[in-house]
N, C-alpha and C positions, 0 to 999 in steps of 0.2 A: 463483468466478472462474476464468477460462479460464488456464491455466498458459502463460508466454511463456518464451521462452529465458533471459531475466533471471532467471527463478525456479529454475533448475536449479543445484543447488551443485556446486561441483566445477570449473565451466567458467569459461573465461576471462571470458566475459561476463557471468556470475552476479557474479565478482569485481568486475571492471570497475564495475557498477552499485552494487555494495555499498561499495565504497571510495569512489567519488565520492559516494553518498547521505551517507554518514559526513563526508566533508569539507566537503559543504554545510552540513548541520548544524553543525560544528564553526566554519565560518568566520561563519556568524549569530550562534552563542552567545559564541564569544570576539573576533571581530572581528579576529583574529589570521591572517593568511595562513601565517605560518611553522607555526603550532600546528595549522590546516587542514591543512596538507601532510603533516606528521607523522600527523595523523591517519586521513589518505587512507592513507598509506604502512603504517599499521597495520592498516587495513582490507583491504588487499590479501592473500586467504588461500588463491592458488595459488602455484607457483613463480614467484620474483620475475622470472624472465626470461619466463615464459610470455606471448603473444601472440596475437593475431589479427589479421593484418595486412589481411586483406580487409574488416572491419569497423573497423579502425584502433580496435583496444583493447588498451592493455597499462597497466601502473603509471606509466608516463611520460608517457602520453597522459591517464591520470586525473588525473595531479598538474596537467597542462596544462588540464585542463578547470577544476579549481580555480582557477588563476591567471586563467583568463579570465573568471570569475565575481567574482574580488576587483575585475577592471579594470572590470567593470561596474557594481560596488557604488560603487566610487571616482567613477564618473561620474554617481551618482545613483540607480540603480535599487535599489529597496527600501530605501537608506539611512536613510529615515525609520522603518522598522519596527524594533520589538527582539522578542526571543522573551521570550514570556510564562513567567512561575514558576508551576509546580503544585507543590504538596506541598514548597515549599522546594527544588525543583529546577527547571532550564531544561525547558520543554513541549516537549520533542522526543523522538519514538520513542514516543509516547504509545499504548499498547495499550488496547483495548476487547474487551469481549465479552458480548454479548445472548443472553441465554436467552429460548428461544420453548416454546410448549405442545410436550409430546412430547418435550422433552430436547434439541431441534435448537439447535445453537448456531451463532452469526454473530461472526467474529472479525475484527481489523482493527487497523491501527496508522497512526497521523498523525506523518508527518516532522517537523514542527514548527507549532507555533501562535505568529504574529506580532501584535503590536497596533502602531498607528500612533500614533507618539509625540505627534502633534499632534491628531488626530480621535478617536483610541480604536478605528478601524475594526478587526476581526478579521479576519485571512488566515491560512486554512491552507495551508501550503507543501507541494507536494507535488512530490518530485524523479524525473525519469525519464530513462533514457537511451535512444537508439534509434541502429540502422544506417541506418534510412531516411533517404532523401536531403531528403524534407520531412514536415512533420507539420501534419495539419489539426483544426481544432476538433471535428470530429465524432468524432474519436479518442478524446476524454476528456470531452467536456463532459457526457454523462449517465451517467457511471461510479457505478456503485453505491456503491462506496467513498467517493467524494467526498461522497455525500448522508450516508453513516455517521458522516461527522467530526462533524456535528450532537451525536451522542451525547458524543463528546470536549469538545466546548464547552459542552454544558449543566453538564458537571462543571467545568470549567476558569472558563468566565466567568459562567455562570448565563444569565438571560434574553435571548434573541436572538431578532430577528424574521428577520434575514438575515445571511449571513457570506459572505466571500469565497473560493474555492478558487483559488490560484494555481499552475498546473502550469509547473514550470520544467524544460523539457525540452532535454537535451543531443544534438544530433546530432553521432554521432561522425565521420562521413564529411565534414563541411564543418567539424568542430571548432567549432560555433558552439551558443549558448545561444538557448534560443526561450521566451518567456513567454506563456502562455495563459490569461487571468484569467476565471474563471466566478462569477456570482453565484447563492447556494443561498438557496431559503428554505423555510418549514416545510410549504409544500403540497408539495414535492418529497419530503419526510421521509414525509408521511402517503401518500403513492402507493407510495413504496419500502416501508413497512412492510405495506401492502397485497398489493404484489408478492410479497414474502417468505414472507408468510402463504399464498398461492396455491402458491408453489413448494412449501413445506412440505406442504401438502395432496395436491399432484400426487406427491411422493416416497412419501410415507405409503401411498396407494393402489397405487403400482407395488410397494413393499413387501407389500403385504397380498395382491396379485395374483400376486407371483412375476414379474413381467415389467416390464423395464426397456426403455425405446427404444434403440436402436442408432444412433449418429451417425455415418455413413459419412465424412463429413470430417475426424472426430476419428482415424481408423484410422491414418493416415499424417500426424503433424504434428512439427514442428520437425525436420525431415530425419530422422526415424526412425520405425519401426514399432511401434503399440501393442505392449507386452508380452503383451497379453491378445488379441491378433489371432488370429482363427481358433478360438479356445477360450471366448471370452465367453460363449457361450450354456450353457456348462457351469454345474453348480450352484457357488455360493461355497465350499461345503465341498470341492470337488475342486480349486480354483484355490489358495485360502490357507488357513493355518492360523488357527484362532480365537485371539484375542489371550489372552493369559496375565493372570491376576489381577494380576500386577506391572506389565504393559504398561498395564491398565486403569486402577491407581493412578496410574501416572505422568501419563497424559493427565489426569487428575481433578486432580493437583497442578499440571498445567500451567495449568490454567484457572484454579486459584486466584491464580496469579502475574499474570495480567492487571488492570492498575492500576485500571480503569473497568469495573465491573460491573453490568449493570442487566437487569431482566426486559421480555419483551415487554409486559406488565401495566404496568409503571412507564411504559414508553415511550408508550402508549396515552394514560394519565392525563396525562402530561406533554404530550402532543401537545394533548389536547382544552383543556387550560387555556390553551395559545397561540392556541386559535382564537378 
């Protein structure tokens, strides 16, 4: 996945998105605005007075975002949905890991899995924040992560022919929430698995040849220069040190912590059973 400014730890932007996401989850789980505001406050992990005036991001504006969402719920938005329970806990921040051939791994997290109280319809909630003045369906509709949520749903609710992903996007400059729902089916997952297999094959062939493509548009991104700009053609050994055994063991341990784990072969079998 392409890194965004929201993915950079230690920044106001990262903390804003992180805190708002926690607040949204808390609001849907507890139904209490006071609890959600407190959890939002606890999720703010930079200096309390740090802010980004240009993008209108601060702890106080994060709390305001949760208050606005609570008002939407009071007016009926997603009020008929409840958070599912998985292994005795609310189905929020569910982590999944897919192990592919050649030991490639795909990891992801689902913000929350909801179910309609009346119809039983399943909905995966995905919370985003953006400083863009407007958002378009094309920005989210074909997200690979959204298709990957089917892996979570296999474990949480079992057999499904389709499901809905509800993108809930908070536009910081206008201080407004925008909802973008998309239906997903298992044909999309079949195509996604095929695409990942091709990506793995391409990476493996690049590794064997010792040649990786250089994407010039990524040399300067997020207002900063790539740390390897100008030297990326050097050997990996010249740029970074090899992982220690302790670091390797730490990575392997982190993989064991993922709640939902499945192999590529198991997914293919499951996919064939659905068709």
